[in-house]
N, C-alpha and C positions, 0 to 999 in steps of 0.2 A: 593578657592572651596573646593578643595580636604579636605580640611580642615573639612567644611560645614560635607562632605561626610562620612568621618571617624569617627564625631562624629555622627551622623543618624547611622552607621552601628555598634557602639557599644553601643548607646542607646539600640536599637531594635536587638540585638547579631545577627545582620545576616551571620556574616561570621568569619572564621577563616582563621591564616594564615597557621594550617598544615591539612589542606582541599585543596578539588578538584574540582573548577568551572568549568559549561560550561557558555562560552558567549552569546549568542544569536546576532549575527553579519551580520544588514541589508544591509551596508555600508552609514545607514543615519549621522547624527549628533549624535543624541543620543549615539545610537549602539555604534559609531565609541569612542565619551568619557569615555562611561561606561568600554570598554576593556581596553584602555591606561590610565584610573584612575587607574583601580586593578591591571594594570602593574607596576603601579608608586609605589600603595601601600602594594606590594611587594605578591603580592595573586598570586597560581597556578593555571593558566586558559588555555582553548581550547577553541578556538570560533567555532561556528556553525554559517552556513549559508542557507539559504533555498532559492531555486529557482523556483517560482510560475508559471514564463512564461505567465506575466499575463501583461506585459508592451512592448512582443516586442523585441528590441535592447536596452530599458532601464535596463531588467532584467538583458539581458549578461553584460551588461556595470557594472550593482553592482553588481554581479559575480567577474570580471575582476579586479573591485578596491578591493573587499573583499580577491582574492587573493593575489594581488599585498603587500596587507597590514600586513596579515600573515606573507610571506614572510620577508617584511621589518622587521618585530619586530621579527621571530620566531617563532612563533606561530602554535602549531597543528591547522587545518582547517576540519574540519567536512562537506561537503557539499552535498548535496540532492538538487534530482531536480524532481517536481509531476507537474500532468497533473493536474493542482485544476480547470479546468472547467468540463472536465466529471467526475471528484469527486464530485464537485456541483449540476451537473445533475442527477447521479446515487445516491445521498443522495436526492437529493428532497431539496436542501437549498440552500441559499445565497452565491457568490461566497467569501461575507467578511469572513462569517461563516467554510467553506470551510478549506478558507485560516489558519485559526484561530485553527480548529480541526488538520487539516496534520502539521502543525505545532508542534503545544502541543504534538501531539502522540508522534512523532517523537523523539524532543526534552525528554522526556520522557524515550523510549526505548535506545536513545543513552545514557543516564546516567546511565541508567541499566546496559546496554552493557559494559560497561569501570569503570564502578563502582565507578561514580565521587559524591559527594554530596549534589549539587544543579546548578538549571539554573539561572542564571542571566540575568534578562532582562531590556533594557532602559526605563522602564516609569518613567517621570520625575512629577514635583508640577504641569505642564499645564494639565498634563495627567488625574490627578486626578481631577483638576477643573472642564474639560470637564467631567468627568463621573458623578460627585456631579450632575451636570448639566443634564447632557444626565439623568440621573437618576429620576429626579424632574419632567421631563417635561415626564418620560413614566410613573411615577407613582410609586412611590418604599416606603417600612418600612426604619425604623428609620438607618439600617445599609447602606442603598442605600446610603444616606448620609454622611459616614465618606469619602468616597476616595476611593481611594486602598490603599489596605493593603502593610504592607512593605517584607510580608512574606504570601504566599499560598500553603501548603506545601515545595514540592521540587521549587518551583517558587519566588525569592530572587528581589528583585526591591531594589536596593544601592540608588538612585540617587530622588526618589523622593522627599528630600527636596530640591533640587536647579530645575529653572526654564529655561526655553528654552534659554531666553538671557542669563543665567551663565553659559550654555554647550557651548553653539556657541563662547562666549568671550574668553573661558578656549583655547578651541579647535584653537582661531587664536593667540591667546598667544602660542600655541605647535608649529606651523605655520604645523598644520595637514590639511588636507585639508578633505574633505567629497561626497557624492553624493546625490546629492534631489533626491526624487520620488515627481515626476510630478502632481503624483494622490492626495496627500495629498497639494496638490490648487486647485483641484479642487473640488467647494461646492455643493455635490454629497451627499454623504452619508451624516447621523444625524451629526456623533461627527465631519465632515470636516465643516459642518452648522456652528454647533455651535463653532467653532473654528475659521470661516474666518469672519463669521458674526453677530453671536450674541454677545461674548464674545466682539469688536471691539466696539459695543454700550453700553454697560454696562459700559467698560472703559471710557466713555463718560460720562458718570452718573459718575462714580468714580473711577478714574489712578489707585487704589491701590481694584480692587475690586476681584482680584484673591487672592492674598494675606489674602483676610479680610473672602473669601471663604473659602480660607484652614484653615485658623485659627479657622472657625465656626465649621468645619470637624474634625479640632483633638480633641476641646472643646466636642462635639460629638460621638467622639468615648470613651470618659470618660465616658460619659453616657451612654451608651452603655453597656460598663462594667458593669456597677450598673444596669440596664436592662437585661440583659440575667441570668445573677444571680439570678436577681428576678423571670424571668420568669422560669428559671430551676426548682428552690424551690417549683413553684407553678406546674408544671406542674409533675414535682414528687408527688406531693402532690393528685394532682385529677386524674391522669391515673390510672385506674385498666387493667395492659395489655396493648387493645385496645381499650378501651372506657373509655368515660368519664362523667361524670352525669353533665347534662344539667342546673340541678338547681345550683349545688354548682360552677360550668364553671358563672352562669351570676351574682352570687353573688361577685365574685371575682372584686375587685377594676377595671381593665381593662379588660373584658371579651373578645373584637372584639381582642385586642394585642396578649392577650394568644391565643385565636383560630387559628390567624394569625402564629405565631410563629412553632405553633403545626404543623400545616395545608401545612407550607410553604416547607417542610422539605420533604414531599412528592410529589412533583409538582404541588401544588394547586395553579392556580393563584390566583392573589388579590380579581378582581372580581367574582371568583366562592368563595372564602374565607366569601365576601361582602354577597353572595346570602344564602350560609350557615347562615353564624347570623342572618339575616334578617330572615329565618324562624325556628329561635331556641325557640323561644316566643309559636309558635304553637304546639310545642311537637307531630307534626302529624309523627307518624312512616313509614316508608315507603318511605319516599324522602330520595332521592340518588344523589351523589356524584361523576363524578367520576374524576381523573386524567389521564396521561398519565400511572400512574404505579398502582393506589390505587384506590378504591373505598368506598364511605364514605356512611350510613346511619343512621336515629335517630331511635331509636331501643327500645322501654322501658324505656322512659325518658333518653337515653343514647346515645351520639353521639361511633355510631361504624363503627373503621376504620380499613378495612383490602386489602391486597395486593390483583391486581388480577389474579384472573389463568382463563386457558385458559378456551371455554366452554370444556365439560366433552363429552366423547366419548360414543357412541354403540357399546356393545362386544356378539357376538353369542356365546350363549357354548352349544355343541354340545353333551355332556357327564359327566357323574362325573370326578372329577379331580379337579384341581387345577389350577384357573387360572388369571394371574395377569393385572388388567384392567387399572388405572391409577396412576399414582404420587406411586407406590411402593401398592399398595396396593391390595391386594389378594380376590378372593372368591373363598371356598371351599365347595366343593359339596361331602358328602360321604352317604352311605346307609348303613341302620342297621336292622335288622331284628326286628321284634315287635313295640309295640308301644314305642314310644321315645319322652319325654316330657324336654327339659332345659326351666326354667323360667328364661334367660335373652335374653334382645331385642339385642345380638350380635347375636342369634342364633334364624332361622327360621327351625323349624318340620312340614315339609309337606308329606302328607301321597302317596305317590309313586302311586298306582294307578290312584292317577287325576292330575296327572302328564304328559305330553305328548313332548319329547324333538324335535329339540332345542331348550332353553329357549335363554332369551336377558335380558341384565342389561343397564340400561338406565338410564337419568335424567328423572325427571318429567318434564310432556307435561300439557299444559293449557287442563283442561275436564276429568284430570286423576283419575276415583274412586275406593273405594276398600270398603268391609267390614271388618275392625279392627276386629280380634279376639278378643273375650270380648263383641262386643259391637251389634246393632241388626241396621240394613238397611245401605247401601250404604253411604259414604262420601265421597266427595272431598277430595283429595290429599293435596289440597292449606288450605279447610278449617281444616284438623286434622294438620297438621301443623302448622298455626295458634293459635290453640285452647290451643296447648304446647309451643307456644310464643317464635316460631324460627324466628331466624328475615331472614332477604329478602338474606341473604348471604348463610346461614344456607337452608333455602329453594332451593336455585338455585344451591346445592351440594349432593340433595338429589337425592336418586337412586330409581329406581324401577325391581324387578326381574320378566318376564313374562314368559308366556308358548309360545308356538309355534303358539295359536289362539291371542297372544294379552294380554291375560287375568293375572290381577297384582297378583302374588303368594306371595310377600312380598316389603312391604315400608322397604328396606332396613336399619336394625338395629335400627328401631321402632315398626312395627307389622306386624305379616302374614296376609292373608284373609281368614274369618274364614270359607270358602269355602273349603279352600283346609288342613287344618289342622288335624291331626289326632287326629281319636278317637278310642272305644272300637273295633273296625273289622278293625283296620291297619293293615296288616301282616305285612310292610315294610316301612322303614321312610326314605326320603330322608332330612339331616339334611344339612343346608343351614349357613354357616359364612362370617362374611366379615370386614377381619380387614386391618391396616398395618403392614407390615412385619418387618419396622424397630422398631415401639415400643415392 
């Protein structure tokens, strides 16, 4: 077994004898095997154990076992206790997800604090097989069928080349005991159902099913490397900043796959991506889809993607001066004698005699109307912006400056209202400008 693990480590260049690694040690067979194997192979290791206090006395039993094991082999042990149930409740996530977040967040903080080079965890071949089946059941892209990766950032998995039977056999040969987590023997969570119910049924069909699944996953890994390279090249060709021309996308060999790989990076679910794809042929502008972090729309024959921004505030302006509005944007109000005209949409020149403070700057609202300077008659601001081909996201960011009666003086950085603009009778001009201080 050690030779298989050595070859696997060398093949994937996972570890180096001159570096230092944390080993996640639960006390179960897998983690005990990993710790001892790394010691036998001469790696510099320290152990880390998390007590999640989820199994009453069993949790304390596991901790005691780990402490004694590390004393036996003279290994430094980092030990931490978590109130997992409270964390799950506060963050409104499952106990399983809470334990995962607590564990990996702590591992990374500890790794940085002691300046170690990696965190070794004891996933093995059976875990990878279960992951393939789990992803297949849930629905996944091609990457989900390749199993568990040997490395993910600082997380390293040296035992993926061996199965559970090889691990327990090797521990028996070493006369090394371990603890058993009773929750792994209960068919409650989905992964345990796969382990305890589905895989045994598949083995009745083919006793070599796990090896066959892993062989398929390894073959798919080769396919994925080609697939990823081609998708990356296509996206480089299609992407224009944050937009993709829909016609160009649909002319690609596999447009749905390209769309999936682009949008999954921004937390879009497979179901949402499927809905986006089915809507592309209509080219209906204004359609919108949101993920936790981003928003997507169809605009002028393109898919336009942007990061979500919080709702814009309303700000009261009591007098002349400089006002920081939002996200480092500033509104400046100056007064100049006589008639001033600046032919730049970044400025608005308003007759001071027609304005009364306090003013208000706010996002546009449904039903807002103004009389655009240089045009006749009033116009809905939403229609004005549509005529100028602004996307739904640009409209959402648009602002108006109003007087104390709520009348719109300026559609910010577009046009002032004709009723308040300077003329030959103007004696004093208010000059408004709105800009980002960082630019």
